[in-house]
N, C-alpha and C positions, 0 to 999 in steps of 0.2 A: 894199966890204962885200959878202959873199957872200950870196946867199940860199939858203935850206933850201928844196928841193923837197918838194913834198908825197908821203907814201909812199903808194904805191898797192898794194893787196893783189893778190897774184896767185892767191891762192885762190878757190874758186867761192862764192858768196853761200849762206846757210843755207837749206835748202829750206823751202818755205811750208806752214804746217800746213794739213791738209786741212779743218778746222772753222774757218779764218779768216774766212770770210764769215758766221759764225754766231756772233759775238761776244757777243751778248745772252743766247742760249739756252746757250753755254759758261758765261757768268758765274753763270745762276740754277743751272745743276747744280753748279758748284764750290762756290757757296756758297747752298745749300739753306735754312739757318737763318740769320735775320738776325742780326745781329752784337749788337744789343740786347738780344735774347732771349738770346743767348750770355753776356752780361757779367751781365744779373740771375741767371741760373743760376749764374753762379760765385761771384756775391756771395752768394747764399742759402746754397750749400755752405760757402763760407768761415764763416759764422755759425752752422753746424751745424743746417741745416734750419729748418723754419718757425718764425718768431720769435712766441713767446706773449708776454701782457701782462706786464710786469715791475712797474709800480705796484701799491700796495695796492687802490687805487680801481678799477682796470682789472680785477685780479683778482676782486674782489667784483662786477664786472658781468658778467663772465663766467660767474660761478658762478650769479648770479641768473638770467641767461638760460638757463642749462641746467636750472636747477629749474623754471622756467616752461615750459620745453618737455616735460619729462617729466610735469609735472602735465597739461597740455592733453592728451598722449598717454593718461595713466592716465584722466582724466575721460571722454575718448571711448570708451575701452574698457569703462568700466563701465556707461555710459549704453546702449552697444550691447547690452550682456550684459543689462541690466535691461530694455530695451525689446524684446529678442527674443522672450521668451515671448507678450509683448501683440501682436506683429505675427503671430506663428504661430496665436494665438487669435482673431483677427480674419480672417486668412485662411481658418481652418477654419471660422468662422461664416458667412462668404461662401459658400464651397462647399456648406454645408449648407443655404443659403437658396436658392443656384441649384438643388440637387437638389430641395427641396421644391416650388418654383415651376414646375421641369419636371415633376415626377410630377403637379401639380395641373392643369398645362395639358394633360397627355396623357390626364388623366381626363375634363376637360371636353371634349376633342376627341372622345373615345370616346363621350361622352354625347350631343354634337351629332349623330355619326353614328347611333347608335341612334334618337335624335328623327325624325332624318330619313327613316331606314328606316320607322319607325312611321307618320309622315305620308304616305309614299309608299304603304305598304300600305291605310292608310285611304282615301287617293284612289281606288286601284285598286277596292276595294271598293266605294266610294259609286259609282264609274263604272259597274261591274257590275250593281249593283242599281238604279239610277236611270236608266242610259243606254238603257235599252228596246231595240230591235233594234239599234241602231247603236252600243251602248255599247261591243261588242268590236271594231268597227271603229275607233271613236274611240279607245280604249285601244292598238289597234296603230299608228295613225298617229300619235298622240301620245308613242309610246314607253314607254307606262306600263305594258306587260306584256313578259315575256319572250317570244322568238321563236325559232323555229329551223326550218332547212332548208337546201335547197341553197344554194351561192354561192361565193365566193372568199376567198382569204387572201392578202393582200399585205402583205409585209414590207419595211420600209424602215429601213435602217440607216447610221450614220456610216460615212465611209471610214475604212480602216487608218490612222490616224494620218498621214495623208499630205494636204499642201496641194494643192488643185486649182489649175489656171491656164487661160489662153486665154480666149478669148471664150466667152460663154455668155448664158443668161437672166438671172444673177444681177446682169450688171455695169450694167444700167440700173434696176435696182430696189434700190440702196444695199447690196447684200449684199457680205460680204467672200468673197475667193476662198479658201474652205475646204470640207473634205470634211462639215462638221456639217450635220445636217439642221435646217432652220429651220422656224418657225410658218406662214410662207407657202407653204413646200413641202408640208406636210402640208395647209392649207388647200386647194390646188389638187388634191392627190390625193384628198381626200373630196369635192370638189365634182365631180371627173372622173367618180367612182363613181356620185353620185347621177344625174349626167346621163347615164351610161351604162345606168342602170335597176335601181340597187340600191334595195331596198324598206327594209333596215334597216342601219344601219352602227353599228360600236362600234370604239374605237381604244383597245388595251391595257384591255380590259374596260370600258371608258366607253362607254356608250350614247348616241349622238347624237342630239338632236331639232331641232326648228326653232329652240329657244332656246339651242342650244348654241354655244359660241364656242371658237375655238383661238387662243390667243395666246401671247407670250412673256413670261418673266420671266428678263432675262439670258440665259443661254444654255439655260434650261429651256423645255420646251414644255409649257403648259397647256392641258387640256381642260375646260372647266367648273370652271376656278380649281384644278384638282388637277394636280400636275406629273408628268410621265411621263419614263420613262427608256428610251433606246433599248435593244434595237431596238423599232420602231413595229410592233405588229402590228395591222393593220386588216381586220376581218372584215366582210364585206357579205353579206345575203341576197338571192339573185335565181338566175335562170339562169345557173349557174356558168360555162359554156363560152362562151355569149353574151356575158355580163357582161365576162369577162376578155378577150375578143377584142374588144369595143368599147371597152374602156377604152385598151387597149394602142395602138389605132387613134385615139383622140381627142386633142384638143391636149393636154390635160393628161397623158395618157400619154407623149406625145412630150416634154413638159417633164421628166419624170421620167427618161425615158431619156437626155437631154441631162446631166440631172444626174449619171447613173451613167457615160457617157463621158468627162466634162469634168472632173468633180469626185471621181470614184472612189466616189459614194455607192452602197452594194450596195442591190440590190432583187431581190425575186423574188414571182412572182404565181402562184398555181395554183388550179384550180377543185376546189371541194371537195363531196362528196355531202351532207353535214350539217354545218352550223355552229350554234352556240348563243350568243344575243345576250341578256345580261341586261337586267333593265328599268332605265330611267332614274330616276334620284332624282327626288323629288317636284318637280314643277313650279310654279313661283310666278308666276302670270298677274297682272301690274298694271294691263292696258289692255283686254284683252277681257272683256266681260261677257255671260252669257247672256240669250238674248231673252226677255222676259217672255211667259209662256204658249206657250213653244214646244212644250210637251209636248202641249197641246191642239190645237195647229195642225199635228201630225206629218203628218197626209194632205197638206196642202199644202206640206211642206217640199220643198226641192229637193234634199236629200240630202247637202248639204255641211255638214261639222261647223263648230261655232262656237268651238270651244276652241284 
């Protein structure tokens, strides 16, 4: 029995595909749409599109659903149209109430300012009438009278929108490293002017007294509860050139210089031949009381005021 020898191919094997090692990726690319989706699409096409309900009950249910949806939309539109005038009326009433209340508040504030000025005028008149020889001096020291004379003009303003950085006097005081002037900055400026020999001081037209307070409300600086806006102009009565020189050499003047160099705070100081300061608002003294019989014992008075 003869055995058949295997036939061996004499040609070269077929070349290997370049993407043979990426069979999974190739399969995904070749079959982007799943076979199940393709079959479902073919069946829908064969039926002629989306299948609609065929039985009478299904058709009635479908119609009822459409009617209910249309009714809901119609009722919502009608209610919105009916309520629109009412809402507009309520909005206008609120606007009118706000305008009325604002006008009343402005009127009351103006009345308070007028009464405060009237009280201050009467206090100054009583001080001049019953103060004796020391009345004018006491009024001057208490800030109850307007004053003028040589002095200095110190202007402190925020930096030009740039944040400061680096070490500075604010790092240990809880300040943020910005170029905005703070209430504590103005406190140090005013105290430095008092220490340098100022006889009377006003900030943005607000006369300072022994009872004045410089505080902050948010980012605003308050002087005696009145908000101020930058630039802050400080006028001080005193020997102008000497007052300016001593303030710049003082610790508070150096503090202001550091704010200028480190945070960009803008400052300027100049001696003035004549500055005018308004009187302070009426003073409300709750603790100090006049000494009984002080007018009779004026000859033995030490010369120090009790106000």
